[in-house]
C-alpha positions, 0 to 999 in steps of 0.5 A, spaced: 500 500 500 506 504 499 504 507 492 497 510 495 500 512 502 505 516 498 500 519 494 495 520 499 501 524 503 503 528 497 496 530 496 494 532 503 500 534 506 499 530 512 503 526 517 503 518 517 497 518 523 492 522 518 494 518 512 493 511 516 486 514 518 484 514 511 487 508 509 483 504 514 477 506 511 478 503 504 476 496 502 481 492 497 479 490 491 483 485 486 481 485 479 483 480 473 484 483 466 478 485 463 474 485 470 469 491 470 469 496 476 463 499 474 459 499 468 455 504 464 448 505 466 449 504 474 450 510 479 457 511 481 457 511 488 465 510 490 471 513 489 477 508 487 484 508 489 489 505 484 495 501 488 497 497 482 495 495 475 491 500 470 483 501 469 481 504 463 475 509 463 471 509 456 464 510 454 460 507 448 457 510 442 454 505 437 459 500 436 465 504 438 468 505 444 471 511 446 477 512 451 477 518 456 482 516 461 487 511 463 488 510 471 495 508 473 498 507 480 497 512 485 491 515 481 484 517 485 478 517 481 470 516 480 465 518 475 464 525 478 458 527 473 454 520 476 457 521 483 455 528 484 449 528 481 446 521 482 445 520 475 446 514 471 453 513 469 455 513 461 462 511 463 465 503 464 471 502 468 475 496 466 482 493 468 487 493 463 491 488 467 491 485 473 490 490 478 489 492 486 484 498 487 482 500 494 475 503 494 470 507 499 463 508 498 460 515 497 457 515 504 463 513 508 467 518 503 462 524 505 463 522 513 470 521 513 470 528 509 467 531 515 472 528 520 478 529 516 481 535 514 487 531 510 481 527 506 477 533 505 483 536 502 484 529 498 477 530 495 478 537 493 485 536 490 482 530 486 477 534 483 482 540 481 486 535 478 480 532 474 478 539 472 485 541 470 486 535 465 479 536 462 481 543 461 487 541 457 484 536 453 478 540 451 483 546 449 488 540 445 482 538 442 480 545 439 487 547 437 492 542 437 493 537 431 493 530 432 501 530 432 501 535 437 496 531 441 500 525 440 506 528 443 502 531 449 500 524 451 508 521 449 511 526 454 506 526 460 504 519 460 507 512 460 501 509 456 504 508 449 509 502 450 504 499 455 497 499 452 493 497 446 494 503 440 486 503 439 485 506 446 491 511 445 488 513 438 481 513 441 483 518 447 487 523 442 481 522 437 484 519 431 484 513 428 489 507 429 491 508 422 492 515 423 496 514 429 500 509 426 502 514 421 504 519 426 508 514 430 512 512 423 514 519 422 516 520 429 521 514 429 
C-alpha cells in the first residue's frame, strides 16, 4: 500500500497518523484483466484508489468505444458527473491488467470528509486535478493537431509502450491508422 500512502501524503500534506486514518477506511479490491469496476448505466457511488495495475475509463457510442482516461498507480478517481449528481453513469471502468484498487463508498467518503481535514483536502485536490486535465484536453482538442496531441500524451504519460494503440488513438481522437502514421514519422 506504499504507492497510495505516498500519494495520499503528497496530496494532503499530512503526517503518517492522518494518512493511516484514511487508509483504514478503504476496502481492497483485486481485479483480473478485463474485470469491470463499474459499468455504464449504474450510479457511481465510490471513489477508487489505484495501488497497482491500470483501469481504463471509456464510454460507448454505437459500436465504438471511446477512451477518456487511463488510471495508473497512485491515481484517485470516480465518475464525478454520476457521483455528484446521482445520475446514471455513461462511463465503464475496466482493468487493463491485473490490478489492486482500494475503494470507499460515497457515504463513508462524505463522513470521513467531515472528520478529516487531510481527506477533505484529498477530495478537493482530486477534483482540481480532474478539472485541470479536462481543461487541457478540451483546449488540445480545439487547437492542437493530432501530432501535437500525440506528443502531449508521449511526454506526460507512460501509456504508449504499455497499452493497446486503439485506446491511445481513441483518447487523442484519431484513428489507429492515423496514429500509426504519426508514430512512423516520429521514429
